[in-house]
N, C-alpha and C positions, 0 to 999 in steps of 0.2 A: 695803785695796784695795776699791773700790766694786763690789758684785756686780751682775750683770746685771739682777736684779729691782729693785734700788735705782735703777739708771740709768733703767729703764723707768718707775718711779714719779715721777721728777723731770721736770717739764715743760720740757725743753730744746728749743730750736728744731730742727726736722727738717733733716737734711742731705741726705736722698735720698728725695724724695717718690715714691710709686709712679706709674707712667705713667697709670693710669686717671684720676687727678685732675689731671694736668698741664694739660690743656686748660682746665679751670675755673680753675686757679690763674693761668694766663696772662691769661685774660679778666678776672678780678677785679683783677689787678695793673695792667693797662693802662687800666682804667677808673677807677682811683683808689679802689677799694673795700677790697682787702686786699693787702698787700705780699707778693710772691713770696718764699718762704723762701730761694731761691738768688739773689736779685737782687744785682747788683753795686752799687758805690757810685753810679755815674752813674744807673743805672736806679732805685735807691732814692730819690735826690734828685728825679728826675722824678716818681716816684710821689707823694711828699709835695706837690709843686707841684700835681699834678692833684687830689689830695684837698682841698687848700685851696680851689682854684678851684670845685670841685663844692660844697663846704660853703658857700662864700660865695653861690653862685648859689641854692642851696636856701634859705638863710636869707633872701635878698632876696625870693624868691617867697613864703615864709611871712609876711613882713612885709606884702607886698601883699595876701595873702589875709586876714590879720588886719584890715587897714584896711578891706577890702571888707565883712567881717563887721560891723565897728563902724559903718560909715556906713550900711549897708543895714538892719541890725537884723533883727528877726523879722517885719517887716511883710509881706514876701513869703516865705511858708514854703517855696516851691519853690526860690527862689534861696538861701535860708538853708541848707537841707539839702544842696544841691549844693556850696555853699562849705564847709560842715562836712566833707563827704565828701572833697573834694580836699585840704583842709587837714590832715585826719586822716591821709590816706595818705602825704603828703609828710613830715609830722612824724614818722610812724613810721619812714620811711626814714632821716631824719636821726638818729633814736635808734639805728637799727641800725648806722649807720656808726660812731657812738661806741662801741657795744657790741663791734663787731668789732675796733676799735683796742684796746680794753681786754683782749680775750682772744686777741690775735693769736698770742702765743707758744704757748698751749695748742692752738689750731687748727693751727698749723704742726706741732706735736708729733703730733697725731692724723692729720695727712696722711700720715705715714710709718709708720703703725701696722702695715700688712700686712707690710712687709719687716722692720721692727725688732722688733715685739712678737710677731708670729705666724709669722715665717719659720722658726723652729726647730721648729715643730709641724706644718708642712706636709710631707706626703709627696709624692713625684713625681706620683702620680695625682691629688692634690688640686689641683695647679696648673692642670690643664685645667678643672676646675670653677670655680675662681676667675676664670680668664681668660674663660670663657664668660659668667659672670655679669657681669663688667666690660663686655664688649661689649654685652650686652643692656641694662644700665643706661645706658650711654652713648647708645644709640639713644633710650631714653625721655627722657633729660635734654635732648638736642638737640631732640626734638620738642616738649618742654615749653617750652624757651626760644623757639623759633620761633612757638609758639602765642601767647606773650605779646607778641612783636614784632608779629604780625599784629593783635592787639587794640589795641596802641598806635597803629599806623598808621591804623586806622579811626577811633580817637578824635581823632587829629590832623587828618586830611584831611576828615572829614565836615563839620565846621563851615565849613571854607574853601569846599567845593563848594556848600554850601547858602546861605551868607550873603555870600561874597566878601570883599573887602578892607575890613572894618569891624570894630568891636569884637565883634560877635556871631560873627565868623569865627574868633576865637581859641579854642583848646581849653578855656581856663579863664576864669572871671570874675575880673578883677583890678582893683585900684585903682592907676592909673598917674598919674604927674605930667604926662602929656602926652596929647594926643588921637591916636587911631590911625585917623583918617579918611583920611590920605594913604598911598599905598604905601610911601613912604620911612620912615614911622614904623611901619606895620603889619608889613612883612616882617621887620625885626630882632626885633620883639616876638614874631612867630609862630615864628621860629627859636628864640628863647629858650624859649618854651613847649614847643616840640617836643623840645628837649634835656632839659627838665625832665620830659617824659613818657617819653622813651626811656632816660633814665638810671635813675630810681628803679625803674620797673616791671620791665624785663628784667633789671636787676642784682639786684633782689630775688629774681627767679626763679632767677638764677645762684647767689646765696648759698643759697637754699633747696635747689637741686640739689646744691651742695657739702655742705651739712649732711646731707641725706638719703643722700648717697653714703657718708658716714661711718657712718651708721646701718646702711645696707645691707651694708657691709663687716663690721660686727659680727654682723649676722644670718647671713652666710655662714659666719663662724667658728663660730657656734653650730650650724649645720647640719653642718659637718665634725666638730665635737666629738660630736654625737649619733650620727653614723654610726660614728665610731671606737669609741665605747662599746659600741654594739650588735655591731660586728664583733669586739670583744674577747671577748665571750661566745661568739660563733659559732666563733672560732678555738680557744677552749678545748675545745669539743665535738669539733672535727675533730682536735685534737691528742691526745686521750685514747687512741685505739687505737694510735697511733705510740708513745706513752709506755709503754704496757703491753708492747709488743713490745721496746722498748728495755730495760725492766727485766728481762724474761725472759732477755735475753742476758747478764746477769751484771753490769751496770753498777752502781756503788755508789750513784749518785744515785737517789733515789726520785722517782716521778712527781710527788708533791706538792711536793717542793722545787724541781724544775725548773720546774714550772708556776707555782709561787709567785714565783720570781725573775722570770720573764718577765712575769707579770701585774703585779708590783710596779713594774717599770720602766715599763710601758705606762700603768699607772694614775697614777703620779707625773707623767708627762708630761701626761696629760689634766687632772689637777688644776691643774697650773701653767697650762695652756692656759685653763681656765675662770677662774682668778684673773686672768689677763691681760685676758680679755674683760670681766670685772666691773670691773676697774680702769679700763679705757678707757671703758666705758659711764658710769661715775660721773664721769669727767673731762668727757665730752661733755655729760652732764646739767648739770654745773656751768657749762659754757660757754654752753649754749643755754637753760637754764631761764628766766631773767629775760626774755630776748629773746622766747621763745615765748609767755610770758604777755602781754607787751605786744603782740605781733603778733596773738594770739588776740583780745584786747580790741579792737584796731584793726580787724581784719577783721570781727568781729561788728558793730561800729558801721557800717562801710562797707557791709556786706551789708544792714543795716536801711535805710540811706539810699538805696542803689541800688534796692532793691525798691520804695521809695517813688517814686523817679524813673521806674522802668519802669512803675509803675501810672499815673503822671501822663501818660506818653507813649504810652498804649495806642492812641491815635488815630493816631499816626504810627509806621509800621513802622520807618523809618530811625532815628528818635530812640530807639525801644525797642531797636533793634539796637545802637545806640551804648552805651546804658547797660547792655544785656545783656552786651556784651563786657567792660565794666568789672567787672560782677558776676561773670562767669565767671572772670576772672583772680584776683579776690579769693578766691573759693571754692577755686580750684586751689591757691593758696598755702597754705591751711590743710589741704586734702585730702592733699597729698603727705606732709606730716608725719604726719598721722593714719594714712595707709596704711602707710608704712614703719615707723612706731612700733608699729602693731598687729602687723605681721610680726615685729618684734623680740620682742614679748611672747609671741607664739605659739611662736616658735622656742626661746626660753629655757625655756618650759614643756615642750617636747619633750625637753630635756636631762634633766629629772627623770624623765620616763617611760622614757627610754633607760637611765638609771641603775637604775631599779627593775627593768627587764627583765634587766639584767646581774646584779643581786644575786640574783634568783631562778634564774638560769642557772648562776652560778659557785658550785656547792655545795662544791667541794673546795678552795677557796683559803683561805689562812691567815686567822685572825681579824683581824689588823691591816689587811689589804687589804679585807676586808669592811667594817670600820669606816670606812675612808677612802671607800669607795664609797657607804656610807650617808650620810656627811657631805656628799659631793658632791650626793647626791639631795636631802637636806634643804635645802641652800643653793639648789639650782636650783628648789625649790618657791616661792621668792620671785622671781617673774619680773622680768627686767631690763626697764626701761622708761625712756622719755624723758618728762618731765612739763613742764607749763607752770608753772614756778616752784614746783613741789611741790603745786599746787592740784588738778590732774587730769592723768592720763596722756594722752599723744597716741595715740588709738586711733580706730577707726571709730565706736565709740559716742560718743566725745567730739565728733567732727565732726558727727554728727547732733544732739547736744545743743546745740552752738553755733548751728547753722542754725535749730533750733527756737526758741531764745531770740531770735535776730535776727528771725525771722518774727513772734514775739509782740510785740516792740517795734514792728515795722512795722505790725501791725494796730492798735496803740494810736495810732501816728502818723497812720494813714489815717483813723481815726475822729475824731481831733482835727481833721484837715483838713476832714472832712465837716461837722463842727459849726461 
């Protein structure tokens, strides 16, 4: 018979995703990004049709961008860097679609981790903390998604308001087999560009929100684990006078044995809780590592090019605002991972401090329980973290490093333009 821990270790598709992620799952499903784990046969077929249509449209756009890069060359450095920026962004989104399809089962598994892997460790009072955290996270996620939509709308509408129904009024520089001088040709092309703007960027934000929500769930579990470890030591102190009175009444059990049984049960549950958190963090790292490395490189490149475009548009406030919106969205995509990843590292380090505090407080517990607590402390000293393909952890320091690197390349590019 398969044990509960073995079932948890095997990446089976989730059957009951927690409500906090349901709204993101539905959004990703109906936009052809990631299939819903509970999708029926009709909805599943419709999802794959949408995914094929989106992939074909993105591929056609990339071919158009590649042709524009080939025909234009590097003679106009401004045009060349802008084309590279948009090509890089859309190519990164196509890569993410393939990566999500490859790890869809694991992501479905992690979607239900709160109920399936951590449900047995939650006490009634912990439920309120988890629900409060979920509501707070949902407000942040929705504000984040609407921020990206606002930036996309500005990117789409600004060229149209400035240049009207001509090639310059399109959001992107494209190589087309026809002229867009007439409204009959311009309007369908503009709608095509609008869809290619509104799908990759807000959906990238939605995927990022889904991923960081999984990270935030693990962080909350670490918070509950640290609190339970500290309370175990406090309960032991409060229980001692009662046990002394119990022993003096003639009971056969010693205070050490009663206390040891209680602590052994609680400690075993905490160790299993910590192992479940470690296991799910490693699975999430496996799912996101390669994608985060590619996204970090893509964002670093885009930030460099967008800084260059903002510097070129310094004389036009509207143009600078347009490229500034693009730059802000790119930075936000990396920042959310670094922010939540840093919180995960910090919270995992607190588990080690909580275990150390408990070891120094629980003087009378048996040696095996002390040894187990020490092993928990030693393991927690290696903080849990999400990395970019194993090259660097996603933290606030990493975000600053990527921005500094992008600025350095921007300075080189600007000097090259000046010469």
